[in-house]
C-alpha positions as CSV (number, residue, x, y, z in Angstrom):
1,M,0.0,0.0,0.0
2,R,1.3,3.4,-0.9
3,D,1.6,6.3,1.6
4,M,-0.9,8.5,-0.2
5,Q,0.0,11.5,1.9
6,K,3.6,11.3,0.7
7,V,2.5,10.7,-2.9
8,L,0.2,13.7,-2.8
9,D,2.8,15.8,-1.1
10,L,5.3,15.1,-4.0
11,W,2.5,15.7,-6.5
12,G,1.6,19.0,-4.8
13,T,5.2,20.2,-5.0
14,W,5.2,19.3,-8.7
15,A,1.9,21.0,-9.4
16,A,3.1,24.2,-7.5
17,S,6.4,24.3,-9.4
18,D,7.1,26.2,-12.5
19,S,7.8,23.1,-14.5
20,N,4.3,22.0,-15.3
21,S,1.6,23.6,-17.4
22,V,-1.4,22.8,-15.3
23,D,-3.6,25.7,-14.2
24,Y,-2.4,26.2,-10.7
25,S,-0.1,29.2,-11.4
26,T,-0.4,32.1,-9.0
27,I,1.9,34.3,-11.0
28,A,0.8,36.2,-14.2
29,A,2.2,35.2,-17.5
30,G,5.5,36.8,-18.3
31,F,6.5,37.3,-14.7
32,K,7.5,33.8,-13.7
33,G,11.3,34.3,-13.7
34,L,11.2,37.7,-12.0
35,L,10.3,36.6,-8.5
36,P,13.0,35.1,-6.4
37,Q,12.4,31.7,-4.9
38,T,11.2,32.2,-1.3
39,S,10.7,28.7,-0.1
40,K,13.0,25.8,0.5
41,T,13.2,23.3,-2.2
42,R,11.0,20.3,-1.6
43,L,11.1,16.9,-3.3
44,Q,8.7,16.6,-6.2
45,C,7.5,13.8,-8.4
46,S,8.5,13.3,-12.1
47,D,6.4,14.8,-14.9
48,D,5.0,11.3,-15.8
49,D,3.9,10.6,-12.2
50,G,2.5,14.1,-11.9
51,L,0.4,13.7,-15.0
52,I,-0.9,10.3,-13.8
53,I,-2.0,11.8,-10.5
54,E,-3.4,14.8,-12.3
55,G,-5.7,12.4,-14.2
56,C,-6.9,11.0,-11.0
57,M,-7.4,14.4,-9.6
58,S,-9.6,15.3,-12.6
59,R,-11.7,12.3,-11.9
60,L,-12.1,13.4,-8.3
61,R,-13.0,16.9,-9.5
62,K,-15.9,15.4,-11.7
63,R,-17.1,13.3,-8.7
64,S,-16.8,15.9,-5.9
65,L,-15.5,19.4,-6.4
66,Y,-15.4,19.9,-2.7
67,D,-13.0,17.0,-2.1
68,Y,-10.8,18.2,-5.0
69,E,-10.6,21.7,-3.5
70,L,-9.5,20.2,-0.2
71,L,-6.6,18.3,-1.7
72,V,-5.5,21.2,-3.9
73,A,-5.7,23.7,-1.0
74,Y,-3.7,21.4,1.3
75,Y,-1.1,19.8,-1.0
76,I,-0.5,22.6,-3.5
77,F,-1.2,25.9,-1.7
78,R,-0.2,24.5,1.7
79,V,-3.3,25.7,3.6
80,S,-3.4,24.1,7.0
81,K,-6.2,21.8,8.0
82,R,-7.0,24.1,10.8
83,G,-7.2,27.0,8.4
84,M,-9.6,25.1,6.1
85,A,-11.7,24.2,9.1
86,K,-12.0,27.8,10.2
87,R,-12.9,29.1,6.7
88,R,-15.5,26.4,6.1
89,K,-16.8,26.7,9.7
90,K,-16.3,23.0,10.4
91,S,-14.3,21.1,13.0
92,E,-10.7,20.1,12.1
93,K,-11.7,16.5,12.7
94,Q,-14.3,16.7,10.0
95,I,-11.8,18.2,7.6
96,R,-9.4,15.4,8.4
97,I,-12.0,12.8,7.7
98,E,-13.0,14.4,4.4
99,M,-9.3,14.6,3.4
100,Q,-8.9,10.9,4.1
101,L,-11.9,10.1,1.9
102,A,-10.4,12.2,-0.9
103,E,-7.0,10.6,-0.5
104,G,-8.6,7.2,-0.6
105,F,-10.4,8.1,-3.9
106,I,-7.0,9.0,-5.4
107,E,-5.4,5.8,-4.1
108,G,-8.3,3.7,-5.5
109,C,-7.9,5.5,-8.9
110,L,-4.2,4.6,-8.9
111,S,-5.0,1.1,-8.0
112,M,-7.5,0.7,-10.8
113,L,-5.0,2.1,-13.3
114,N,-2.4,-0.5,-12.0
115,I,0.5,1.7,-13.3
116,P,3.7,1.7,-11.2
117,L,4.8,5.2,-10.4
118,E,8.5,6.3,-10.6
119,M,8.2,7.6,-7.0
120,D,7.1,4.2,-5.6
121,P,10.5,3.1,-4.4
122,I,11.0,6.3,-2.5
123,V,7.5,6.2,-1.0
124,Y,7.8,2.5,0.0
125,A,11.3,3.0,1.5
126,E,10.1,6.0,3.6
127,N,7.0,4.1,4.7
128,R,9.0,1.1,5.8
129,Q,11.5,3.3,7.6
130,K,8.6,5.1,9.4
131,N,7.0,1.8,10.4
132,A,10.3,0.4,11.6
133,T,10.9,3.3,14.0
134,A,7.3,3.4,15.3
135,V,6.9,2.5,18.9
136,R,4.1,0.0,19.6
137,I,2.4,0.3,23.0
138,F,0.1,-2.5,24.1
């Protein structure tokens, strides 16, 4: 099983970067190279992986625009779950549940496509490392 939060985090970095041509740009055309980079560089997925996940996101958008907007706000624009809860006048717990449902939809989409992603070795290695260091309390 993939760590969907890591997959979507890598996709969100890819979608927010200047290297793709998807409609998430917050800078007007012609001004992309003028602004200095203000954030630390984050790992991002490859263009092929990004386009595959983008296809799954478009399916989610057709199914539920609300869930799509949650994922875009969190993974691309880095809006906190608490901030989303305040704006939507919901509890943070409810936002977390809705995000899990949306992430599950993307994971199901990727499973149905049965296409290995280039980022899978990275995601699986980090997931294994995270599980190995977890402390189990009985």
